C-alpha positions as CSV (number, residue, x, y, z in Angstrom):
1,X,75.6,122.5,18.8
2,X,75.7,120.8,15.4
3,X,75.6,117.0,15.4
4,X,79.1,116.9,13.9
5,X,80.4,119.0,16.9
6,X,79.3,116.4,19.5
7,X,82.6,115.2,21.1
8,X,81.0,111.8,22.0
9,X,80.7,111.0,18.3
10,X,84.1,111.5,16.7
11,X,84.0,112.0,12.9
12,X,86.3,110.0,10.7
13,X,88.2,111.7,7.9
14,X,86.1,112.7,5.0
15,X,87.6,110.2,2.7
16,X,86.5,107.3,4.9
17,X,83.0,108.8,5.4
18,X,82.6,109.4,1.7
19,X,83.7,105.8,0.9
20,X,81.1,104.4,3.3
21,X,78.6,106.9,1.9
22,X,79.2,105.7,-1.6
23,X,78.8,102.1,-0.6
24,X,75.5,102.9,1.1
25,X,74.2,104.9,-1.9
26,X,74.8,101.9,-4.1
27,X,72.9,99.7,-1.7
28,X,76.1,98.1,-0.5
29,X,75.5,98.5,3.2
30,X,77.0,95.1,4.2
31,X,80.1,95.8,2.1
32,X,80.5,99.3,3.5
33,X,80.4,97.9,7.1
34,X,82.8,95.1,6.2
35,X,85.4,97.4,4.4
36,X,85.2,100.6,6.4
37,X,84.0,99.5,9.9
38,X,81.4,100.9,12.2
39,X,82.8,104.4,12.8
40,X,82.5,105.6,9.2
41,X,78.9,104.2,9.0
42,X,78.0,106.0,12.2
43,X,79.5,109.2,10.9
44,X,77.4,108.7,7.8
45,X,74.3,109.4,9.8
46,X,75.6,112.8,11.0
47,X,76.9,113.6,7.5
48,X,73.4,113.1,6.0
49,X,71.7,114.9,8.9
50,X,74.0,117.9,8.5
51,X,73.2,118.1,4.7
52,X,69.5,118.0,5.5
53,X,69.8,120.8,8.0
54,X,72.3,123.1,6.2
55,X,70.2,124.2,3.3
56,X,67.1,123.4,1.3
57,X,67.6,120.5,-1.2
58,X,65.4,119.3,-4.0
59,X,62.7,116.8,-3.1
60,X,64.2,113.7,-4.7
61,X,67.6,114.7,-3.4
62,X,66.2,114.9,0.1
63,X,64.7,111.4,-0.3
64,X,68.2,110.2,-1.2
65,X,69.6,111.7,1.9
66,X,66.9,110.2,4.0
67,X,67.8,106.9,2.5
68,X,71.4,107.4,3.6
69,X,70.2,108.2,7.1
70,X,68.1,105.0,7.3
71,X,71.0,102.9,6.1
72,X,73.4,104.5,8.6
73,X,70.9,104.0,11.4
74,X,70.6,100.3,10.5
75,X,74.4,100.1,10.5
76,X,74.6,101.6,14.0
77,X,71.8,99.3,15.2
78,X,73.5,96.2,13.8
79,X,76.8,97.2,15.3
80,X,75.3,97.6,18.8
81,X,73.3,94.4,18.5
82,X,76.5,92.4,17.6
83,X,78.1,93.7,20.8
84,X,75.1,92.7,23.0
85,X,76.2,90.0,25.6
86,X,73.5,87.7,27.0
87,X,74.1,85.3,29.9
88,X,71.1,82.9,30.3
89,X,70.8,80.4,33.1
90,X,68.3,77.6,32.6
91,X,68.0,73.8,33.1
92,X,71.3,73.4,34.8
93,X,73.3,75.3,32.2
94,X,74.6,78.9,31.8
95,X,74.9,80.0,28.2
96,X,76.9,83.0,27.1
97,X,76.0,84.6,23.7
98,X,77.2,87.5,21.8
99,X,74.4,88.5,19.4
100,X,73.3,85.2,17.9
101,X,76.6,83.4,18.5
102,X,77.1,81.0,21.4
103,X,80.4,81.6,23.1
104,X,80.4,79.3,26.1
105,X,78.1,76.8,27.9
106,X,78.7,76.2,31.6
107,X,77.3,73.0,33.2
108,X,76.2,74.6,36.5
109,X,74.6,71.5,38.0
110,X,76.5,68.2,38.6
111,X,76.6,65.9,35.6
112,X,76.7,63.6,37.5
113,X,79.6,64.5,39.8
114,X,81.1,67.7,38.4
115,X,80.3,71.3,37.4
116,X,82.4,72.4,34.4
117,X,82.6,74.3,31.1
118,X,80.7,72.1,28.6
119,X,81.3,74.2,25.5
120,X,83.9,76.8,24.5
121,X,84.0,78.2,21.0
122,X,86.8,79.7,19.0
123,X,86.2,83.2,17.6
124,X,84.9,81.5,14.4
125,X,82.4,79.5,16.4
126,X,84.1,76.1,16.5
127,X,83.5,74.0,19.6
128,X,86.7,72.3,20.5
129,X,85.7,70.6,23.8
130,X,84.6,67.0,24.2
131,X,82.3,65.9,27.1
132,X,82.5,62.4,28.5
133,X,83.9,60.3,25.6
134,X,83.6,56.6,25.8
135,X,87.3,55.9,26.5
136,X,87.3,58.2,29.5
137,X,83.7,59.0,30.6
138,X,85.0,61.2,33.5
139,X,86.7,63.7,31.1
140,X,84.2,66.5,31.3
141,X,85.2,69.0,28.6
142,X,87.0,71.7,30.6
143,X,87.0,70.8,34.3
144,X,88.8,71.2,37.6
145,X,89.3,68.1,39.6
146,X,91.8,66.8,42.2
147,X,91.9,64.5,45.2
148,X,90.9,65.7,48.7
149,X,91.9,63.7,51.7
150,X,91.2,60.1,50.6
151,X,88.5,61.0,48.0
152,X,89.1,61.1,44.2
153,X,87.1,63.9,42.5
154,X,88.6,63.2,39.1
155,X,87.3,59.7,38.2
156,X,83.6,58.8,38.3
157,X,83.3,55.1,38.6
158,X,80.6,54.6,41.3
159,X,82.4,51.5,42.6
160,X,85.3,53.8,43.6
161,X,82.9,56.1,45.6
162,X,83.9,59.3,43.9
163,X,83.4,62.8,45.3
164,X,80.9,65.3,43.9
165,X,81.0,69.1,43.4
166,X,77.8,70.4,44.7
167,X,76.7,74.0,44.1
168,X,75.5,75.9,47.2
169,X,73.5,79.2,47.3
170,X,72.6,81.1,44.1
171,X,74.8,81.3,41.0
172,X,75.3,84.9,39.9
173,X,76.1,86.3,36.5
174,X,77.2,89.6,35.0
175,X,77.8,91.0,31.6
176,X,78.8,94.3,30.1
177,X,79.9,95.7,26.7
178,X,81.2,99.1,25.6
179,X,83.2,100.4,22.6
180,X,83.8,96.9,21.2
181,X,85.0,95.4,24.5
182,X,82.8,93.0,26.5
183,X,82.9,90.7,29.4
184,X,80.7,88.0,30.9
185,X,81.2,86.4,34.3
186,X,79.8,83.6,36.3
187,X,80.3,83.1,40.1
188,X,79.4,79.9,41.9
189,X,80.1,78.6,45.4
190,X,80.7,74.8,45.5
191,X,81.0,72.2,48.2
192,X,83.3,69.3,47.4
193,X,81.6,66.3,49.1
194,X,82.6,62.7,49.6
195,X,80.3,59.8,48.5
196,X,78.5,60.0,51.9
197,X,77.8,63.8,51.6
198,X,80.5,65.1,54.0
199,X,82.0,68.4,52.9
200,X,85.8,68.1,52.5
201,X,86.6,71.3,50.6
202,X,84.9,74.6,49.7
203,X,85.4,76.5,46.5
204,X,84.4,79.9,45.1
205,X,84.6,79.7,41.4
206,X,84.7,82.7,39.0
207,X,84.7,82.3,35.3
208,X,85.3,85.5,33.2
209,X,84.9,85.5,29.5
210,X,86.9,88.5,28.2
211,X,86.2,90.0,24.8
212,X,88.7,92.9,24.9
213,X,92.2,91.8,26.0
214,X,92.9,89.5,23.1
215,X,90.6,90.6,20.2
216,X,91.6,87.7,17.9
217,X,91.1,85.0,20.5
218,X,88.5,83.5,22.9
219,X,89.8,84.3,26.4
220,X,88.4,82.5,29.5
221,X,89.8,83.2,32.9
222,X,89.2,80.4,35.5
223,X,89.6,81.7,39.0
224,X,89.1,79.4,41.9
225,X,89.6,80.0,45.6
226,X,89.7,76.9,47.9
227,X,89.4,76.8,51.6
228,X,88.8,74.3,54.4
229,X,85.2,73.7,55.6
230,X,84.1,74.9,59.0
231,X,85.5,72.9,61.8
232,X,88.5,71.7,59.8
233,X,91.9,73.1,60.5
234,X,93.4,71.5,57.4
235,X,92.8,69.1,54.5
236,X,95.2,67.2,52.2
237,X,95.2,67.8,48.5
238,X,96.6,65.2,46.2
239,X,96.5,64.0,42.6
240,X,97.8,61.9,39.8
241,X,100.2,63.6,37.5
242,X,97.4,64.9,35.3
243,X,94.9,66.1,38.0
244,X,94.0,69.8,37.8
245,X,92.4,72.0,35.2
246,X,91.9,69.5,32.4
247,X,90.8,70.1,28.8
248,X,89.7,67.2,26.5
249,X,89.4,68.0,22.8
250,X,87.1,66.9,20.0
251,X,88.0,63.7,18.1
252,X,89.5,65.4,15.0
253,X,92.1,67.0,17.3
254,X,93.3,63.6,18.7
255,X,95.7,62.9,15.9
256,X,98.5,65.2,14.7
257,X,98.4,67.6,17.7
258,X,101.7,69.5,18.2
259,X,102.8,70.8,21.6
260,X,103.7,74.5,21.9
261,X,105.8,75.4,25.0
262,X,107.0,78.5,26.6
263,X,110.6,77.3,27.5
264,X,113.3,75.2,25.9
265,X,113.5,73.0,29.0
266,X,113.3,69.3,28.4
267,X,110.0,67.6,29.2
268,X,109.7,64.8,31.7
269,X,108.4,61.7,29.9
270,X,105.8,59.8,31.8
271,X,104.3,57.1,29.5
272,X,103.5,57.0,25.8
273,X,103.0,60.6,24.6
274,X,102.4,61.9,28.1
275,X,104.8,64.7,29.0
276,X,105.2,67.2,31.9
277,X,106.4,70.7,31.2
278,X,107.2,73.8,33.2
279,X,106.9,77.5,32.2
280,X,104.3,80.3,32.3
281,X,102.1,78.8,29.5
282,X,101.6,75.7,27.4
283,X,99.6,74.9,24.3
284,X,98.6,72.6,21.6
285,X,97.7,73.2,17.9
286,X,95.7,70.7,15.8
287,X,93.1,70.4,13.1
288,X,89.5,70.8,14.3
289,X,87.2,69.3,11.7
290,X,89.6,70.4,9.0
291,X,90.4,73.8,10.4
292,X,93.6,74.6,12.3
293,X,93.1,75.9,15.8
294,X,95.4,76.6,18.7
295,X,94.6,76.0,22.4
296,X,96.8,77.4,25.3
297,X,96.7,77.7,29.0
298,X,98.3,80.6,30.9
299,X,99.5,80.4,34.5
300,X,99.0,83.4,36.7
301,X,102.3,84.5,38.3
302,X,100.8,84.4,41.8
303,X,99.7,80.7,41.5
304,X,101.6,77.8,42.8
305,X,103.7,77.3,39.6
306,X,101.9,75.1,37.2
307,X,103.3,71.8,35.8
308,X,101.7,71.3,32.4
309,X,100.5,67.8,31.4
310,X,100.2,67.2,27.7
311,X,99.1,64.2,25.7
312,X,99.0,63.9,21.9
313,X,97.9,60.3,21.4
314,X,95.8,58.2,21.4
315,X,93.9,61.4,22.2
316,X,94.8,65.1,22.8
317,X,94.8,66.5,26.3
318,X,96.1,69.5,28.2
319,X,96.1,70.1,31.9
320,X,97.4,72.6,34.4
321,X,98.5,70.7,37.5
322,X,100.1,71.5,40.8
323,X,103.1,69.3,40.1
324,X,102.0,66.5,42.4
325,X,104.9,64.0,42.1
326,X,103.0,61.7,44.5
327,X,103.2,64.4,47.2
328,X,100.2,65.7,49.1
329,X,99.8,69.5,49.6
330,X,98.3,70.7,52.9
331,X,95.6,73.4,52.8
332,X,95.1,75.2,56.1
333,X,92.2,77.2,57.4
334,X,94.2,80.4,57.7
335,X,95.7,80.1,54.1
336,X,93.2,79.6,51.3
337,X,94.5,78.5,47.9
338,X,93.7,80.8,44.9
339,X,94.4,79.5,41.4
340,X,94.0,81.6,38.3
341,X,94.4,80.3,34.8
342,X,93.5,81.6,31.3
343,X,92.3,79.3,28.6
344,X,92.8,80.8,25.2
345,X,91.5,79.6,21.8
346,X,92.5,80.9,18.4
347,X,91.5,80.0,14.9
348,X,94.6,79.1,12.9
349,X,98.0,77.9,14.0
350,X,99.9,80.3,16.4
351,X,103.6,80.3,17.0
352,X,105.2,80.2,20.4
353,X,106.2,83.9,19.9
354,X,102.6,84.9,19.2
355,X,101.4,83.0,22.3
356,X,104.1,84.6,24.5
357,X,102.9,88.0,23.3
358,X,99.3,87.2,24.2
359,X,100.4,85.9,27.6
360,X,102.2,89.2,28.2
361,X,99.2,91.2,27.2
362,X,97.0,89.1,29.6
363,X,99.4,89.6,32.5
364,X,99.4,93.4,31.9
365,X,95.6,93.4,32.5
366,X,95.9,91.6,35.8
């Protein structure tokens, strides 16, 4: 079988291959990759190999062809390297990288009371999360925190005897990449303990960074299952109107943020700029160090329907809550609570219609 006949390596049309070939011959490897993509540069290898094998060629012409082969091999190598996903756990953190770009950092050991996503980057590499600012030191970037029985796991003042999220067992990670799609996942079992060390709640947390469903966005799926500890028939879950999956943004996003909502329903005003919304998703767009970005949270249809908390001043905040309204929710031993949310970041300002389309594409993959 000739290399060009290999069904695992589809050839692009000759015009695309010749254009990439011309770029390579001029020493324009980077421009050829940028303009024509990985497939033409891969096919360049087989084009040159076929020419070498088909008939004798002059010595200097053969050197030229070997040059094309070398450039195309470098193109393929570079393309595969850029798709390589690394998940590295060390010193209480898990770092996810694609090639040399950091995508996410997970704080896998309590700092000091919670485990949470410390850093999450837009596709262009902009970190938009802020950890423990001076005005609210308990705001831990992207975190999940509520109240359990009489214990507050949101705030962190030692005088209030806050609860702690304590990992148990071994954290596990997985990663895979193929044909331009990639995924990286983290799984961790967590005991929610009161100030005296008693277990009040058990959680299995799965974080999945998805590099295929929304190619123009960073997509993180937060999947938590909560259950009662052994020996407890039920526990009471509660919260302030902002308790849940909370996201604090960097200082440059604290002014001028605009709320993007999925429905035309009126918001419930709480205080200042604080609002409560309903709907399948909610988002904010703002300037991150001079660059427009958009942040959204998606609610899974099998969740307890989310009530979205937004705040645009004096700082920007977005949270997926269970719609507390000063009511406690009972979790029983025979009915665990599973919550799935997607956190999505884009470079640039997205419209509600674009976010709605992304939400639909995410749901189709569930």
